[in-house]
N, C-alpha and C positions, 0 to 999 in steps of 0.2 A: 435839732428837731423842730424848734420854733420857726426857723427859717423855711423849713420844708412845708410846714403848715401854711405859712404866709404865702409862699409861692403857689401852692395849690389853690388857696382862696382867690388869689389874683387871677389865675387862669380861668377859674369858674366864673368869676365876675365878668370877664370879657365876653363870655358866651351870651350874656344878657344885654350887651350893648347892641342896638339895632343895626348899625353899619357893619360891625364885625360879624354878627350872626348871619346877615345876608350874604356877606362874602364867603363865609364858611359853607353855608347851605348851597350857594351857587357852584362851589367847587366840588361838591359831592355828586358823583354820577355813577350809576350802575349801568354798565353797557353790555350789549350782546353783539358780537362781531358779525358783520355781513361782508365778507371778502375784504373790501378796502374802505368801508365806512361802518359806523356802528350806531345802533339805536339805543338811546338812553332810557331811563325810567319813563320819561315823557316821550311818547312816540312822535310828537310834533317837533322834537329836537334830535338832530342827528350829529354825529361827530365824524370828521374826516381829516386826513393828513396829506393826501395827494390829490393831483388834478383828477385822476380817474375816480377817486373816491368822491370828489366834489360832483362830478357828472352823475355817478350812480346814486348819490344822495338826492339830487334833484329828480332823477327818474323814479326814485322811491316814492316821492310825493305825487308825481304825475301818474304813475301806475296805480296809486291808491286814490286817484282823483281828488286830491286835497286842494283846497284853495289857497293854502299858504303853509309855511313851515320855517323852521330855524335850522341852520347848519353851523356848527362850531368847528372852525379850522384850527387844529393844534399842530404845532411844529411845522407850519406851512412855509416852505421856502420859495414858492413861486410868486409871481405878480398877481395878487388877489384880484384886482380890478380887471386886468386883461384876461385872466383865467375865467372869471365869472362871465364875461362877455362871450368867450369862446364856448364855455360849457352851456350857456343859454342857447347859442346857435346850434350846437350839437344836438341838444334835446329837441329844439323846434324844427330842425331841418333834416337831421340824419336818423333820428329814432322813429320807428314806425308809429307808435302810439302817440308820441309827442307831435309829430307832423300831422297826424290824423285828428287829434282831439284838442290840442292846446291853441287857444286864441292869442293869449299874451302871457309873457312871463317877465316880471320885473323883480328887482332885488336892490338891497342896500347892505353895505358892509360896514361894521364898526369894530375898531380895535378895543379889546377889553383885556387888560393885563397880559396874559400869556397866549391869548387866542383871538381869532377874528370871529365875530358873530354875524352871520349872513341871514337876513330876513327875506323870505320869498313871498311874492303874491302871484297867484296863478288863476287865469280865467280860461274857460273852455268853450269850444264850438260844439262839442258832443256831450251828451249826458253820460253819467256813470253807467246807466243801463245799456246804452248803445255800445260803449267800450267793452263791457263785460259780456255782451252778446256776440262779440266777434268770434267766429269759428276759426280755429287754426288748422291749416292744412300744410302738407309737406310736398315739395317738389312739383314737377310738371303734372304728374298724375293727379295730385290733389287739386291743383288749379283747374284742370280740365273737368274734374268732378264737380267743382262748385259752379262753373259756368254751365255745365249740363243741367245742374239742379235749378239754376236760374231760368233756363229755357223751358225745361219740361214742367216746372212748377208754374209757368206763366207769370213769373214775378216781374215787377217793374225794375227792381234793382237787387244787387247782392253785394255785400261787403264782407271781406274775410281777411285774415292775416296769413300770409304765405311765407314759409321758411324754406331755405335752400332752393330758391327760385330767383334767377337773375334776368329773366326775360324782360324786354322793354315793352312800351305801349303798343308798338306795331305788332309784336308777336301776340300780345293779349287780344288785340282787335281781331287778328287772324283766327285765334282759337275760339273767340266768341262767334265769329262768322261761321266757322265749321260746326259749332254747337247748334246754331240756328238752322243751318242747312241739313243737320242730322234729324230734324223734325219736319218732314215734308207736309205734315198735316197742320202745322202752325203757320198759316200763310202770312200773317202780319210780321212774323219774325224774320222773314226773308228780306226785309228792307234794311240794307246796310246802313243807310243814313240815320237810322233810329238808335244807333249804339254809341256809347261813350265810355271810355276807360279813364280812371283817375288813379294815380299811384302816390302813396305816401310812405317814403319819399320816392323820387323818380328812379333812383338807382340803388343797388344793394342786393343782398341775398335774403333779406327779411323785410317785408313791406306789407302795408295794408293795401288791398286792391279793392276798388269800388267800380262795379260795372253797372251801367244804367241803360235801360231801354225806354225810349220816349216815342209816343205816337201822337197823331193828330186827334185821336179819340182818347177817352179815359181808359185806364187799364181794365176796368170791369167790362166796358163795351167791347174792347178788343178780345178779351177772354170769351165773352158770350158769342161773338161772331166766329171765333176760331173753333169753338165747340160745335157750332152748327156746321161749319165747313168740314170738320173732321168726321162728323157723322155721315155727311153726304159722300165724302171720299171713301169711307169704309164700305158704304153700301155699293158704290160703283165698282170698287175693287172686288168685292165679294161676288158680284154678278159676273164679272169677267172671269174670275177664277173658276166659278161653277160652270161656266160655258166652255172653259178650256182646261179640263182636268189634266193632271200630270200623267206621263207615261209610266212612271214608277211610283214608289211609295211617297215621294215628295217632289216638289218642283226643282228643276235645275235653273241655273242662271240663263241658259239658252232659251228655255221654255218661257220664262218671264219676259225676256227681251222680245221674243216673238209676239207675246200678248201686247206689249207696248207698241210694237211696230204696226200691228194690225188695228189697234184701237185709235192711233193718232193720225193726224193729218199734218204734214210738214216735211221738212223743217221750215219755219218761218220766223225770221228775226223779230218780226212784229207780233208773233203769236203769243199765246197765253204762257205765263210762267208758272201756272198752277197745275199741280198733278191731277186734280179732279177733272179739269177740262181737257187735259191731254189724254185722259182715259175715256173721255166721252165724245171724241170725234172732232174737237176743235183744233184749228191750226195751232201748233205749239212751238215755242222757242226751244233751244237746246236745254235751257234751265228747266222748263216745264217737263221735257222728256226725262231728264235725269231725276227730277223729283218723283215722277210717276214710277220709274224703275226702282228707285230707292224705297218707295213706299211698299211696292209689291214684294220686294226682298224682305223687308221688315215683317210684313204680314205672313210670309212663308218661312220665317226662321232662318233666312240666309244672311250671314254677317255681311254688312255693307257700311261704307262710310264715304263722305264726300272728300274730295281733294281739290284744293285751289292752288294753281301755280301759273307759270308763264303762259300756258295754253288755255287758261280760263278754268272752268270747273269740269270735273269728271268724277267717276266713282272708283273705289276699290271694292271688289267683291271676293268672297271666299268660294273656292271651287275645290273639287277633290284633288286637283294638282297643286293647290296652294293659292295664295292671294294673287289677284290679277287686276290690272287696270282696265276699266271699261269707259271708253270715250263716247261722247254724246252721238257722234255720227254713226256709231254702231246701232243706235236706236231709230235711225231714220227709216221710214217705210220703204218698201221695195221700189226701186226706180227713182227715188228722190235724189236730186243733184245738189241739194243744199241751197237752192235759190228760193227766196221768199215767194210763196204762192205758186211754186213750180208744179206742173202737172205730174200726177202719179201714174206710172205704168203698171199694168197688171202682170206681175212676174213674181216668181218665188223670191222670198227674202234670202239674201246671201248668208252664209255661215257667219256666226258671231265671232268676231276677232277680239280675243282678250290678250293683253300684253304684259310682259314682265317689265321690271324696272329698266333693264338694259335696252329692251326694244323701245320703250318710251323715250329713254334718253337719246337713242339714235335718231328719233324723230324730232329732236330739238326741245323736248319738254324739260322744264325745271320745276322742282317743288321741294318743300322742306321734308325730306324723307325721314327725318328723326321723329316726325309727328305721326307717321303712318306705318302700317305693317309692310315688311319687305316683300316684294313680289319677285320671287326667284324661281329658277327652274326646279321642278319637283324633285325631291330627294326621298326615296322610298324609306330611308331610315328616320325620316322626320314626319311628324303629323302637322296639321295646319296650326294647331295651337301654339307650339313653340316658336313659330316664325316671327311672332311679334310680341314684345314685352310691353303690354299696355300700362304697366305701372311706371316704367322708366322712359317709355317712348323711344326705345333703342332703335337704331337704324343709321344708315349713312346719310348725313345731312347734306342737302344741296340747297343753299339759300339763294333767293333771287333779290 
């Protein structure tokens, strides 16, 4: 009995020795499991046992925008120094938020009894508010929606997190161009050189996308000028529509094309690229004629969108027979031969020729059909709406 009391007293006395108490306290951890790493009672200390757990532990700190933290590696069988270097690169260059927001990530590893203790120091190029403000979208439809929001909102830039989207910079530049051409009243947005796309990281199916629009003037000055231009365009279009009422309840594509033909002078490769002046009698380029037609369609509730491919720019319009391609030469005034400054003859306008995908392909045109509604022969069993799935961008892709 006396021996048991002595042993108990000895054990209790050890708890009050500074060194032993520290060792015992350091070994006591209450953990909550997070897949392949764990958070201890102190959220600045994580525990991991595998390489993936190490990567995810670093991402835990990055996603929480922390400037540092500790990772304890237990039962770790890998090369700690090599794995730390690889994990750092994976976070900095492969992870969307890491590539977008982290400036530098440094570390140091120390062996302590049965585990390695890794100390991290993290600095950032973006604030926590900038990261938390990122809107997350899904797939092609989500990306196009954000680019449209950028254009219609007349913003200077848009940054968002895209999941399940593997398109490259070229595709994104193309999508941004189409978004800009879908707003014929925003004249400054038609300058292709004003656009820049940055991806974090460059490849993958989950990335931060940053789209920027830059002009020679300030964004406020551009917005003010575009508002004035849009008002003038609306007034000019309203006057033309009032002078040329539809034959039925609403305008047809043919009737709107006839208005463009009668109002414009051209074609002229040196002519105006602006819809306003194409509708008020100035010599117009193909682009100007297309922007004028697109604007009239939008004003009259006819579905329309621009297409950019091997043959330049043209439109797809909705008709009772389905979607159809409308080429710029269909908007030339009667008698125009397509020569700059060519004389116009007084003769009736030819019938408007709208083409299916097959007909346009036979003419040698190529375009990314997956981004646009299919222009097929009319099927009485179908309505226009099901021909194109705007959420998925379904269609037969032809890439140039």
